[in-house]
N, C-alpha and C positions, 0 to 999 in steps of 0.2 A: 253461499249460495243466493246472497242478498244480489251480488254482482250479476247473477244468470236472471234471473227474475225482473230486477231492472232494466238490464240490456235487452229481454224479449219486448217489456213495455217500451221503450226508448224505439226500437225499431217499428214498432207495429203501431206506435201511438196515431200518426196523423193518419192514418186509416179508418180509425172508430167512428162509428157512425154515434148521432147524438140520441141513442134510444135511452131509455131509462125503463127497466126491469126489476122489476121488485124493489123500488124507492132507491135504486143507486143505478147513477148514470156510468155511462161505457168505459169511461176512463176508469172511475174506481172500482167497478168490476172486474175488467181486464186484470188490472195491477194486484186485485187481492186473489184473481186467482191464480197468477203465477206465483206469487209469493206462498200461497197455499200448496202447490204443486211443489216448487222446488221446497219447501219446509219438508213435505212428505218424502221426497227421493232422499232425504238426506237422512232423515230418521227411520223410514220405514223401506227401502230398498227392496227388499225381500219378497214384500207381500204387495209391491207397486210394481203391476208386470206392464203395464203400457203407460207409462206418465206422459206420454205426449200426446197420443192419443188423446188421454181424460184430458188432459190443457185444451187441446184444440177443440173439445165437444164442449169445455165450458164456457170458451170465450168465442165461439163461432159466432152464436146471435147478433154479435156488437159489430158485425163486419159486413161490407156488402159482399152480394156473389162474386162479382169480380175480383176480389182482393183475396176470398177464400183460399186460394193454391199458393198465394206467397205468405198469408198466414200460417197454412199447415209447413212451409217449406222452412219459415222461420222457428218456429215451434219445435221441429223436430230436429234442428240443427243444434239448437241451443240447449235442448235438453240431452242430446247426445255427448254436447260437452260435456256437460255437468257431470254425466253419469260418468264420462270417462275421469273426471277431476276426482272425481270423489273414488273411483278404483285406484288411482295413482297417489292418493294420502296414505301415511303411514299409518298403521293402528297402533296404537300404544294402549291401549283399554279404553278408548273414549271416543264419540264419534265427532260428527262436525259442530255439533253442538255443545260439547263440550261435558256429555253426560258419559256415566260409566257406560262399557256393553256389555250387554247380556246373552247370553245363549239364547237361541230361536226358539228351546223345546221346552215343555212342561214339563214336572216331577210327578211320581205317583201319584201325589195327593193331589194334583190340580194347581200346585201356583208356579211361578215362573222359576226356570233355573237361574240360580246365581252367578253360576260359572262365566269365567272370560271365554269368549269363544276364538274357536280358529278365524284367523283372516280369511282362510279361501270360501267359506260357506256359513258362516253365523253359529254354529253349535261347538260346543265344548268339546273337549276330548269322549267323554261317556257317552255323547248323542250323536257320536261320527254315524250310526248305523241308520240314523233318520235323513241324513242327507244323501246315501248312499239308495234310501226309497224313493227318494224324491225324485234322484236321476232316473229311475227305472220307470215311474209315472210320465215322467215327461218322454222318453222312449217310446212309451206304449199309446201315449196320445196323439205323438207325432205320427205313429204309425197309421 
């Protein structure tokens, strides 16, 4: 994921203004936002609904108005590539950072389910019914 965040930064670095917000330079803030977005995308994909929009809104103040269309294009292109790359990676019980995968559900006691999830939806075989209800909720919201 490091490659994607650095590629976004390298492509946009020449357009960053010298604005200092909250004590950080524009270059430092853009790089940190790119790395944080890619980190979250690799560890929390199911709960990160719109990573490109989040990253763009985080870095937008550091670019002039005439460059923002290009910034959006670069961000959305690289985030789409990163999501595609993550989807194509084999799942052998570990995420992109080397941490063991866990089911997205919680037990009746409120603790995280410790079982290994199935690759298609992030839930273990015991909690597949939760994935089906998510699909129903998405269809209802879309209607």
